[in-house]
PDB file with one MODEL, atoms N, CA, C and O in Angstrom:
MODEL        1
ATOM      1  N   MET A   1       0.838  -1.185   0.001  1.00  0.00           N
ATOM      2  CA  MET A   1       0.015  -0.008   0.019  1.00  0.00           C
ATOM      3  C   MET A   1       0.881   1.261   0.004  1.00  0.00           C
ATOM      4  O   MET A   1       1.719   1.435   0.888  1.00  0.00           O
ATOM      5  N   SER A   2       0.696   2.137  -0.971  1.00  0.00           N
ATOM      6  CA  SER A   2       1.522   3.300  -1.043  1.00  0.00           C
ATOM      7  C   SER A   2       0.970   4.441  -0.177  1.00  0.00           C
ATOM      8  O   SER A   2      -0.236   4.569   0.034  1.00  0.00           O
ATOM      9  N   GLU A   3       1.879   5.237   0.299  1.00  0.00           N
ATOM     10  CA  GLU A   3       1.495   6.373   1.140  1.00  0.00           C
ATOM     11  C   GLU A   3       0.856   7.461   0.307  1.00  0.00           C
ATOM     12  O   GLU A   3       1.303   7.730  -0.808  1.00  0.00           O
ATOM     13  N   ILE A   4      -0.170   8.085   0.821  1.00  0.00           N
ATOM     14  CA  ILE A   4      -0.824   9.229   0.125  1.00  0.00           C
ATOM     15  C   ILE A   4       0.069  10.439   0.272  1.00  0.00           C
ATOM     16  O   ILE A   4       0.385  10.851   1.388  1.00  0.00           O
ATOM     17  N   GLU A   5       0.480  11.015  -0.847  1.00  0.00           N
ATOM     18  CA  GLU A   5       1.346  12.176  -0.872  1.00  0.00           C
ATOM     19  C   GLU A   5       0.601  13.408  -0.431  1.00  0.00           C
ATOM     20  O   GLU A   5      -0.616  13.510  -0.586  1.00  0.00           O
ATOM     21  N   THR A   6       1.361  14.358   0.129  1.00  0.00           N
ATOM     22  CA  THR A   6       0.794  15.617   0.527  1.00  0.00           C
ATOM     23  C   THR A   6       0.276  16.410  -0.666  1.00  0.00           C
ATOM     24  O   THR A   6       0.897  16.341  -1.727  1.00  0.00           O
ATOM     25  N   PRO A   7      -0.814  17.154  -0.564  1.00  0.00           N
ATOM     26  CA  PRO A   7      -1.282  18.009  -1.662  1.00  0.00           C
ATOM     27  C   PRO A   7      -0.609  19.390  -1.621  1.00  0.00           C
ATOM     28  O   PRO A   7      -0.999  20.288  -2.366  1.00  0.00           O
ATOM     29  N   CYS A   8       0.388  19.559  -0.761  1.00  0.00           N
ATOM     30  CA  CYS A   8       1.053  20.860  -0.623  1.00  0.00           C
ATOM     31  C   CYS A   8       1.650  21.336  -1.947  1.00  0.00           C
ATOM     32  O   CYS A   8       2.334  20.592  -2.649  1.00  0.00           O
ATOM     33  N   LEU A   9       1.362  22.626  -2.269  1.00  0.00           N
ATOM     34  CA  LEU A   9       1.892  23.240  -3.457  1.00  0.00           C
ATOM     35  C   LEU A   9       2.940  24.320  -3.123  1.00  0.00           C
ATOM     36  O   LEU A   9       3.398  25.068  -3.986  1.00  0.00           O
ATOM     37  N   LYS A  10       3.292  24.361  -1.829  1.00  0.00           N
ATOM     38  CA  LYS A  10       4.209  25.368  -1.339  1.00  0.00           C
ATOM     39  C   LYS A  10       3.700  26.820  -1.526  1.00  0.00           C
ATOM     40  O   LYS A  10       4.464  27.769  -1.697  1.00  0.00           O
ATOM     41  N   ILE A  11       2.403  26.915  -1.481  1.00  0.00           N
ATOM     42  CA  ILE A  11       1.713  28.244  -1.500  1.00  0.00           C
ATOM     43  C   ILE A  11       0.994  28.327  -0.165  1.00  0.00           C
ATOM     44  O   ILE A  11      -0.191  28.002  -0.096  1.00  0.00           O
ATOM     45  N   CYS A  12       1.647  28.739   0.866  1.00  0.00           N
ATOM     46  CA  CYS A  12       1.144  28.677   2.218  1.00  0.00           C
ATOM     47  C   CYS A  12       0.540  30.008   2.670  1.00  0.00           C
ATOM     48  O   CYS A  12       1.179  30.802   3.360  1.00  0.00           O
ATOM     49  N   LEU A  13      -0.700  30.222   2.260  1.00  0.00           N
ATOM     50  CA  LEU A  13      -1.444  31.435   2.644  1.00  0.00           C
ATOM     51  C   LEU A  13      -2.794  30.991   3.127  1.00  0.00           C
ATOM     52  O   LEU A  13      -3.402  30.095   2.542  1.00  0.00           O
ATOM     53  N   LEU A  14      -3.273  31.605   4.186  1.00  0.00           N
ATOM     54  CA  LEU A  14      -4.600  31.270   4.698  1.00  0.00           C
ATOM     55  C   LEU A  14      -5.658  32.120   4.069  1.00  0.00           C
ATOM     56  O   LEU A  14      -5.416  33.271   3.706  1.00  0.00           O
ATOM     57  N   ASP A  15      -6.860  31.542   3.936  1.00  0.00           N
ATOM     58  CA  ASP A  15      -7.994  32.300   3.417  1.00  0.00           C
ATOM     59  C   ASP A  15      -8.346  33.458   4.356  1.00  0.00           C
ATOM     60  O   ASP A  15      -7.741  33.602   5.419  1.00  0.00           O
ATOM     61  N   ALA A  16      -9.304  34.264   3.971  1.00  0.00           N
ATOM     62  CA  ALA A  16      -9.641  35.459   4.751  1.00  0.00           C
ATOM     63  C   ALA A  16     -10.122  35.129   6.135  1.00  0.00           C
ATOM     64  O   ALA A  16      -9.951  35.939   7.046  1.00  0.00           O
ATOM     65  N   ARG A  17     -10.715  33.978   6.332  1.00  0.00           N
ATOM     66  CA  ARG A  17     -11.185  33.571   7.657  1.00  0.00           C
ATOM     67  C   ARG A  17     -10.102  32.842   8.463  1.00  0.00           C
ATOM     68  O   ARG A  17     -10.303  32.523   9.634  1.00  0.00           O
ATOM     69  N   GLY A  18      -8.973  32.585   7.835  1.00  0.00           N
ATOM     70  CA  GLY A  18      -7.899  31.896   8.553  1.00  0.00           C
ATOM     71  C   GLY A  18      -8.162  30.415   8.760  1.00  0.00           C
ATOM     72  O   GLY A  18      -7.595  29.795   9.660  1.00  0.00           O
ATOM     73  N   GLN A  19      -9.016  29.858   7.935  1.00  0.00           N
ATOM     74  CA  GLN A  19      -9.451  28.496   8.139  1.00  0.00           C
ATOM     75  C   GLN A  19      -8.700  27.484   7.245  1.00  0.00           C
ATOM     76  O   GLN A  19      -8.334  26.403   7.707  1.00  0.00           O
ATOM     77  N   TYR A  20      -8.473  27.839   5.965  1.00  0.00           N
ATOM     78  CA  TYR A  20      -7.863  26.936   5.016  1.00  0.00           C
ATOM     79  C   TYR A  20      -6.684  27.532   4.290  1.00  0.00           C
ATOM     80  O   TYR A  20      -6.662  28.733   4.020  1.00  0.00           O
ATOM     81  N   CYS A  21      -5.706  26.714   3.969  1.00  0.00           N
ATOM     82  CA  CYS A  21      -4.568  27.117   3.158  1.00  0.00           C
ATOM     83  C   CYS A  21      -5.058  27.318   1.714  1.00  0.00           C
ATOM     84  O   CYS A  21      -5.777  26.472   1.182  1.00  0.00           O
ATOM     85  N   LEU A  22      -4.673  28.429   1.087  1.00  0.00           N
ATOM     86  CA  LEU A  22      -5.097  28.681  -0.284  1.00  0.00           C
ATOM     87  C   LEU A  22      -4.309  27.892  -1.310  1.00  0.00           C
ATOM     88  O   LEU A  22      -4.659  27.903  -2.490  1.00  0.00           O
ATOM     89  N   GLY A  23      -3.274  27.221  -0.899  1.00  0.00           N
ATOM     90  CA  GLY A  23      -2.495  26.385  -1.824  1.00  0.00           C
ATOM     91  C   GLY A  23      -3.041  24.990  -1.920  1.00  0.00           C
ATOM     92  O   GLY A  23      -3.201  24.447  -3.013  1.00  0.00           O
ATOM     93  N   CYS A  24      -3.339  24.387  -0.739  1.00  0.00           N
ATOM     94  CA  CYS A  24      -3.763  22.980  -0.726  1.00  0.00           C
ATOM     95  C   CYS A  24      -5.150  22.749  -0.151  1.00  0.00           C
ATOM     96  O   CYS A  24      -5.690  21.646  -0.230  1.00  0.00           O
ATOM     97  N   TYR A  25      -5.729  23.810   0.435  1.00  0.00           N
ATOM     98  CA  TYR A  25      -7.085  23.798   0.983  1.00  0.00           C
ATOM     99  C   TYR A  25      -7.236  22.908   2.211  1.00  0.00           C
ATOM    100  O   TYR A  25      -8.343  22.480   2.540  1.00  0.00           O
ATOM    101  N   ARG A  26      -6.109  22.625   2.898  1.00  0.00           N
ATOM    102  CA  ARG A  26      -6.186  21.925   4.172  1.00  0.00           C
ATOM    103  C   ARG A  26      -6.257  22.921   5.316  1.00  0.00           C
ATOM    104  O   ARG A  26      -5.876  24.082   5.170  1.00  0.00           O
ATOM    105  N   THR A  27      -6.746  22.456   6.446  1.00  0.00           N
ATOM    106  CA  THR A  27      -6.749  23.304   7.642  1.00  0.00           C
ATOM    107  C   THR A  27      -5.318  23.307   8.190  1.00  0.00           C
ATOM    108  O   THR A  27      -4.475  22.501   7.797  1.00  0.00           O
ATOM    109  N   ARG A  28      -5.079  24.247   9.115  1.00  0.00           N
ATOM    110  CA  ARG A  28      -3.762  24.303   9.781  1.00  0.00           C
ATOM    111  C   ARG A  28      -3.503  22.988  10.519  1.00  0.00           C
ATOM    112  O   ARG A  28      -2.391  22.460  10.493  1.00  0.00           O
ATOM    113  N   ALA A  29      -4.522  22.477  11.165  1.00  0.00           N
ATOM    114  CA  ALA A  29      -4.347  21.221  11.907  1.00  0.00           C
ATOM    115  C   ALA A  29      -4.038  20.053  10.961  1.00  0.00           C
ATOM    116  O   ALA A  29      -3.225  19.190  11.291  1.00  0.00           O
ATOM    117  N   GLU A  30      -4.674  20.023   9.803  1.00  0.00           N
ATOM    118  CA  GLU A  30      -4.412  18.963   8.835  1.00  0.00           C
ATOM    119  C   GLU A  30      -2.975  19.035   8.282  1.00  0.00           C
ATOM    120  O   GLU A  30      -2.307  18.017   8.101  1.00  0.00           O
ATOM    121  N   VAL A  31      -2.523  20.290   8.020  1.00  0.00           N
ATOM    122  CA  VAL A  31      -1.174  20.486   7.538  1.00  0.00           C
ATOM    123  C   VAL A  31      -0.191  19.998   8.584  1.00  0.00           C
ATOM    124  O   VAL A  31       0.730  19.240   8.280  1.00  0.00           O
ATOM    125  N   GLY A  32      -0.392  20.436   9.811  1.00  0.00           N
ATOM    126  CA  GLY A  32       0.530  20.089  10.907  1.00  0.00           C
ATOM    127  C   GLY A  32       0.502  18.615  11.273  1.00  0.00           C
ATOM    128  O   GLY A  32       1.517  18.076  11.714  1.00  0.00           O
ATOM    129  N   GLY A  33      -0.615  17.959  11.104  1.00  0.00           N
ATOM    130  CA  GLY A  33      -0.758  16.561  11.490  1.00  0.00           C
ATOM    131  C   GLY A  33      -0.612  15.546  10.371  1.00  0.00           C
ATOM    132  O   GLY A  33      -0.731  14.339  10.584  1.00  0.00           O
ATOM    133  N   TRP A  34      -0.347  16.070   9.143  1.00  0.00           N
ATOM    134  CA  TRP A  34      -0.309  15.175   7.965  1.00  0.00           C
ATOM    135  C   TRP A  34       0.620  13.974   8.123  1.00  0.00           C
ATOM    136  O   TRP A  34       0.262  12.853   7.764  1.00  0.00           O
ATOM    137  N   SER A  35       1.820  14.216   8.664  1.00  0.00           N
ATOM    138  CA  SER A  35       2.796  13.117   8.745  1.00  0.00           C
ATOM    139  C   SER A  35       2.383  12.027   9.759  1.00  0.00           C
ATOM    140  O   SER A  35       2.872  10.900   9.680  1.00  0.00           O
ATOM    141  N   SER A  36       1.523  12.344  10.671  1.00  0.00           N
ATOM    142  CA  SER A  36       1.122  11.379  11.673  1.00  0.00           C
ATOM    143  C   SER A  36      -0.280  10.752  11.360  1.00  0.00           C
ATOM    144  O   SER A  36      -0.770   9.911  12.114  1.00  0.00           O
ATOM    145  N   MET A  37      -0.895  11.178  10.252  1.00  0.00           N
ATOM    146  CA  MET A  37      -2.205  10.655   9.874  1.00  0.00           C
ATOM    147  C   MET A  37      -2.057   9.286   9.182  1.00  0.00           C
ATOM    148  O   MET A  37      -1.052   9.001   8.531  1.00  0.00           O
ATOM    149  N   SER A  38      -3.062   8.482   9.345  1.00  0.00           N
ATOM    150  CA  SER A  38      -3.119   7.160   8.656  1.00  0.00           C
ATOM    151  C   SER A  38      -3.499   7.457   7.182  1.00  0.00           C
ATOM    152  O   SER A  38      -3.975   8.544   6.855  1.00  0.00           O
ATOM    153  N   ASP A  39      -3.277   6.483   6.336  1.00  0.00           N
ATOM    154  CA  ASP A  39      -3.710   6.602   4.920  1.00  0.00           C
ATOM    155  C   ASP A  39      -5.218   6.898   4.823  1.00  0.00           C
ATOM    156  O   ASP A  39      -5.649   7.671   3.967  1.00  0.00           O
ATOM    157  N   GLU A  40      -6.012   6.276   5.708  1.00  0.00           N
ATOM    158  CA  GLU A  40      -7.457   6.509   5.687  1.00  0.00           C
ATOM    159  C   GLU A  40      -7.777   7.961   6.051  1.00  0.00           C
ATOM    160  O   GLU A  40      -8.652   8.573   5.437  1.00  0.00           O
ATOM    161  N   GLU A  41      -7.099   8.500   7.014  1.00  0.00           N
ATOM    162  CA  GLU A  41      -7.329   9.891   7.387  1.00  0.00           C
ATOM    163  C   GLU A  41      -6.879  10.822   6.276  1.00  0.00           C
ATOM    164  O   GLU A  41      -7.564  11.800   5.978  1.00  0.00           O
ATOM    165  N   ARG A  42      -5.749  10.541   5.663  1.00  0.00           N
ATOM    166  CA  ARG A  42      -5.277  11.387   4.543  1.00  0.00           C
ATOM    167  C   ARG A  42      -6.271  11.302   3.380  1.00  0.00           C
ATOM    168  O   ARG A  42      -6.592  12.316   2.761  1.00  0.00           O
ATOM    169  N   ALA A  43      -6.754  10.096   3.085  1.00  0.00           N
ATOM    170  CA  ALA A  43      -7.736   9.922   1.976  1.00  0.00           C
ATOM    171  C   ALA A  43      -8.970  10.738   2.293  1.00  0.00           C
ATOM    172  O   ALA A  43      -9.539  11.350   1.389  1.00  0.00           O
ATOM    173  N   SER A  44      -9.409  10.772   3.547  1.00  0.00           N
ATOM    174  CA  SER A  44     -10.611  11.514   3.910  1.00  0.00           C
ATOM    175  C   SER A  44     -10.381  13.018   3.650  1.00  0.00           C
ATOM    176  O   SER A  44     -11.237  13.700   3.087  1.00  0.00           O
ATOM    177  N   VAL A  45      -9.229  13.503   4.065  1.00  0.00           N
ATOM    178  CA  VAL A  45      -8.918  14.928   3.815  1.00  0.00           C
ATOM    179  C   VAL A  45      -8.856  15.182   2.323  1.00  0.00           C
ATOM    180  O   VAL A  45      -9.428  16.166   1.854  1.00  0.00           O
ATOM    181  N   MET A  46      -8.192  14.344   1.568  1.00  0.00           N
ATOM    182  CA  MET A  46      -8.066  14.530   0.124  1.00  0.00           C
ATOM    183  C   MET A  46      -9.452  14.564  -0.540  1.00  0.00           C
ATOM    184  O   MET A  46      -9.654  15.309  -1.499  1.00  0.00           O
ATOM    185  N   ASP A  47     -10.377  13.790  -0.057  1.00  0.00           N
ATOM    186  CA  ASP A  47     -11.741  13.733  -0.623  1.00  0.00           C
ATOM    187  C   ASP A  47     -12.488  15.048  -0.411  1.00  0.00           C
ATOM    188  O   ASP A  47     -13.437  15.342  -1.138  1.00  0.00           O
ATOM    189  N   GLN A  48     -12.066  15.852   0.591  1.00  0.00           N
ATOM    190  CA  GLN A  48     -12.764  17.110   0.915  1.00  0.00           C
ATOM    191  C   GLN A  48     -12.191  18.323   0.200  1.00  0.00           C
ATOM    192  O   GLN A  48     -12.828  19.376   0.163  1.00  0.00           O
ATOM    193  N   LEU A  49     -10.989  18.189  -0.371  1.00  0.00           N
ATOM    194  CA  LEU A  49     -10.290  19.361  -0.873  1.00  0.00           C
ATOM    195  C   LEU A  49     -10.955  20.048  -2.045  1.00  0.00           C
ATOM    196  O   LEU A  49     -10.964  21.279  -2.079  1.00  0.00           O
ATOM    197  N   ALA A  50     -11.505  19.340  -2.996  1.00  0.00           N
ATOM    198  CA  ALA A  50     -12.150  19.927  -4.130  1.00  0.00           C
ATOM    199  C   ALA A  50     -13.371  20.745  -3.706  1.00  0.00           C
ATOM    200  O   ALA A  50     -13.603  21.828  -4.244  1.00  0.00           O
ATOM    201  N   ALA A  51     -14.135  20.252  -2.770  1.00  0.00           N
ATOM    202  CA  ALA A  51     -15.310  21.007  -2.295  1.00  0.00           C
ATOM    203  C   ALA A  51     -14.896  22.250  -1.562  1.00  0.00           C
ATOM    204  O   ALA A  51     -15.521  23.301  -1.707  1.00  0.00           O
ATOM    205  N   ARG A  52     -13.817  22.141  -0.752  1.00  0.00           N
ATOM    206  CA  ARG A  52     -13.325  23.316  -0.057  1.00  0.00           C
ATOM    207  C   ARG A  52     -12.861  24.377  -1.029  1.00  0.00           C
ATOM    208  O   ARG A  52     -13.153  25.560  -0.854  1.00  0.00           O
ATOM    209  N   LYS A  53     -12.124  23.952  -2.073  1.00  0.00           N
ATOM    210  CA  LYS A  53     -11.612  24.904  -3.038  1.00  0.00           C
ATOM    211  C   LYS A  53     -12.763  25.642  -3.717  1.00  0.00           C
ATOM    212  O   LYS A  53     -12.720  26.859  -3.894  1.00  0.00           O
ATOM    213  N   ASP A  54     -13.790  24.885  -4.092  1.00  0.00           N
ATOM    214  CA  ASP A  54     -14.988  25.482  -4.728  1.00  0.00           C
ATOM    215  C   ASP A  54     -15.670  26.480  -3.808  1.00  0.00           C
ATOM    216  O   ASP A  54     -16.050  27.566  -4.244  1.00  0.00           O
ATOM    217  N   THR A  55     -15.828  26.126  -2.552  1.00  0.00           N
ATOM    218  CA  THR A  55     -16.465  27.003  -1.572  1.00  0.00           C
ATOM    219  C   THR A  55     -15.679  28.309  -1.379  1.00  0.00           C
ATOM    220  O   THR A  55     -16.250  29.398  -1.309  1.00  0.00           O
ATOM    221  N   ILE A  56     -14.365  28.161  -1.297  1.00  0.00           N
ATOM    222  CA  ILE A  56     -13.531  29.348  -1.058  1.00  0.00           C
ATOM    223  C   ILE A  56     -13.461  30.228  -2.288  1.00  0.00           C
ATOM    224  O   ILE A  56     -13.494  31.453  -2.178  1.00  0.00           O
ATOM    225  N   ASN A  57     -13.367  29.624  -3.447  1.00  0.00           N
ATOM    226  CA  ASN A  57     -13.200  30.383  -4.691  1.00  0.00           C
ATOM    227  C   ASN A  57     -14.490  30.886  -5.268  1.00  0.00           C
ATOM    228  O   ASN A  57     -14.481  31.767  -6.127  1.00  0.00           O
ATOM    229  N   ASN A  58     -15.651  30.325  -4.798  1.00  0.00           N
ATOM    230  CA  ASN A  58     -16.968  30.723  -5.290  1.00  0.00           C
ATOM    231  C   ASN A  58     -17.912  30.934  -4.137  1.00  0.00           C
ATOM    232  O   ASN A  58     -18.920  30.232  -4.050  1.00  0.00           O
ATOM    233  N   PRO A  59     -17.636  31.878  -3.237  1.00  0.00           N
ATOM    234  CA  PRO A  59     -18.490  32.111  -2.092  1.00  0.00           C
ATOM    235  C   PRO A  59     -19.900  32.565  -2.527  1.00  0.00           C
ATOM    236  O   PRO A  59     -20.073  33.201  -3.567  1.00  0.00           O
ATOM    237  N   LYS A  60     -20.874  32.224  -1.715  1.00  0.00           N
ATOM    238  CA  LYS A  60     -22.256  32.614  -2.066  1.00  0.00           C
ATOM    239  C   LYS A  60     -22.611  33.961  -1.494  1.00  0.00           C
ATOM    240  O   LYS A  60     -23.728  34.440  -1.691  1.00  0.00           O
TER     241      LYS A  60
ENDMDL
END
């Protein structure tokens, strides 16, 4: 089983609310805890990133 790679793009800026990184769309806690997460936890985060990106880039 291969390890899930980080989605980090080395663009480390927080959104206006300080909730998500604008490079990878992870929370600060997810970025900080990435190396200690299981593959299942990483996969769960990865599954949420596209929706986060859409929400941040297309606010209602």
